N, C-alpha and C positions, 0 to 999 in steps of 0.2 A: 495567408497560407495555413492549413492546419498544422499546428506544432507536433508532427510526428517524426520519429526517428527510429532507426533500426539499429541493433547491436551486431557488429560483425561477428563471424564464428570465432572462431578462436576458443507446608502448611498453607491456607488459603490466604491469598493476598488480594485485597481490595484497597487501592489507595484513594484517599480522600482528604482534601484540604478543608479546614474549617476557618470560617471568618464571621465576625458580626454580621447579622442580617435581620431584616424585618421578619416579624412572625405573620405569616399569611393565615387567613381563616381556612377552615377545613374544605370550604367550597373551591378553593384554589388548587387542590390536589389534582394531578393530572388525571384524565380519564381516557385519553386515546393511546392505544398501543402503537409503538413505532417500531418497524422491523427494518433492519439493515440487510436483510437477506441471510443466506446461510452459507457463508464462506467457509472453505476448508480450512483445517489446522495449518496447513503450510501458508495458505494466504494469509491467515490472521498473524502468523509469525512474521510474515514479511511486512505486513502493516505496522506491527509493533516496531520493527526496525526502522521503517520509514518515519513514523512519528517521533521516535527517539532522536532520530537525526534532525528533524524539523524543530524539535524542542531546544536542542543544544548543538548547533552546527559545528562549533569548535571542538566539542568532545567527539563528535562523528568523525572529523577529519583526522583526529589523533587515533580514533579506533581503527579507521581504515588503514591508516598508514603503518600501524604497529601490529597488524593481524599476523598470527603465526599459522593461519590456514594454508596448507601446502598447495592446494589447487589455486587458491587466489594468489599466493606468491609467484606461482608459475606464471600466471597471466601477467602480473607486474613485470616479471623478467622478460617475457615475450614481447609485451608492448612498450617496454622500457618506461615504465611508469615513475615519475619523479615524485615519491612520497613526501619530500619537503614541500613541494608545491601544493600537493593535496592539503597538507596542514594549513599552510598559507591561505589557500582559497577558502577553506571552510571557515577559518577564523574570521573571515570578512562578511560571512553571510548573515542575514537577519533571521532570528528565530520566527517560526511560523506556526499557526494553529494546527492541530492535528487534522488529519484527514479521516472522514468517516465513511464507512463502506455504504455503498448504494446498491440495492438489489438489482436495478436495471444495468448498471455499469458492470456488476458482476457477470450478469447474464451475457453481455457483449464480450466481455473478456473470455468467458468459458467457450463461447462460439468460436472465437479466433484461435485460441490455444488448441482447441480440439481439432480445428481445421489444419493447422500447421503440423500437429502431431500425426494425424491420419494421412496428410497428403505430402509430408516429408519436405517442408519448406520454411523459410523465414523471410516474410515480406509483409507490409502493412496491408497490401492488396490481397484479399482472400482468394481462394481458389475458385470462388464463383464470381469473382470480379467486384466484390463489395469493398468499399472503402471503410475507414474507421468511422467516418460520419454516418455511413449507411448502417453499420452494425449497432452502433450506440443509438441511433434514433429508432432503428427496428426493435430494439430491446425495450423501448418506451421512455427513454431518457431525451426528452424534447424540451424545447424552450431554453436551452442552454445559452450561457454568455460565452463560454470558452470550453474547448475539449482538448485532450491530448492523449497520446498512447506511446508506451514503451513496449517492445517485444524482445525476448531472447530465447531462442529455440534450442540453445546448446549449453544449459546451466548444469553444473554438477550437484549443486545444493541450493537451498533457500538463501544462505548467507552469500554464496559465490554469485548468485543472480543480483542480489542487492548490492554488493561490492561492484559488480560488473556495471550496473546502471549508475551508481553514485560516483564511483571513480570515472566511469565512463572511458575505460581503456579503449584505445583505438578509434576514438571518435573525437576529433579535435573541436567540434562545435558544442561539445558538452550538452546536447539537447536532452539526453536522458537525466542528467543531473538537474538540469533546470526544471524539468517536469516534477521531480521529486522534491527539491529544495525550494523552488520558487523564489530565487533571489532577484528575479526581474520584476517586470510589471504584472505578469500573469500569477495569480495566487488561486490555486484550486482549494476546494473543501470537501470534495467527494471522490471516491475511487472505487474501482472493481478491480480485483486481482484473480487471476485463473492460473493455477500451477498444474500442468497435467504431466503424469509420468509417461515416459516413452522409452522402453528398453528393447524394442525390435532390433536384433542385430543387422536386419537388412535395410534399416533407415539410417540416415545420417543425424537427424535431429535427436535431442534427449541428451542426458537421461531426464532432464526436466524442461518443459516447454512453458515459457511464462509470458503472460499479457498483463499489463497494467493500463487500465483505461481511467483517465482522470477527467473531472468536470466541474463546472460551477454553474448553478442556475439562479442562485440568489445570494445574498449576503448573510444568510442564516450561519451562525456558529453552531457547533455540535458538542454536547457532552459525549465523549467516547471513552471506552475503556474495555478491560477484559477481566474477568473474574476466573481465578485459576488457583490450583493447588501446586505450590512451588515444591514439587517432588525432589528436585535436585539441589534445592536451596541456593540457586544462583541469583535470585532476586529479579529474575526476568522470565517471562512467558516462554514455555517450551512445549514441544510435541506431547500431546497426551495429557497436558495439565489443565486444559479448559474445562470449566463447568458450566454445563447447559441448564437452561431452565430457571435461572435465578432471577427474581424480579428486581429491577432497579427503579425505584420510584423517587424522583425529585420532590422536594417540599412544596413546589409551585410550578406553574406552567401548564402546558397543554398535553405533553407527551410523557410517557414512560416506556420502559423497554423490558423485554424478557431475553436473557442471554441466548444466543444461538448455540448450535452444536459446538462451535470453536471456543465458546465462552465469552465472546465479544458482544458489545452492544454499541448503539449510537442513538442519541436523543437530540432531536432539534431544539434549540433554545429560542423561543419566540420572546419578543419584547413585550411585556405586559405590565 
């Protein structure tokens, strides 16, 4: 079965690690531009939260359990979330490689978030009868090994949506958390995220409608990151901080990237 689950209503910094390496001839310089699409700033922010969680699950559990966000705390109270159990759970999860944006998965996610916002609903089946698989393949993401989807049509903020998925309040199976953290057998390497604003007082959904579409087509690893100006000095990517049009050129390999509007980039790492 498709691993899809729904959530109930309710200064410039470029990090780089250096290590000894072989010196490649100039002919090994990448020549093919790779684009991860054009994710929104909100989507990029959510991806940074996801990849931070995947890199250090234990710290993520503590972060989620000790948040002071009032909307998230209200949800914890409503759903009777055991924050001590959250800390224990995340301390036992393995670290996973970062997810890379994929332009086709972004398109599929935009389609579904827009549909839910316009037609005032939260379901994995679209208003046109489309399934997650239909939308992902129609967007061009074919030949996949595994795919998954998270949706939340009633989020108050990007962090609220992230916490809702990763704590998975109100959902005992923890399917949203599994899609993000990949602590089981399924390990994704690509994602598309769409966050649509919906503030029409005549509708139930909103103020943010979120779709996350996950996939894996190959065993490629990706070099991913974001180039940003840390205006608020918090050491983490924030709204309006991304720098677009920056060339990211590895010293070898096939692909290079130019940062998108959000400041993010992804580069497939081929074995050469």
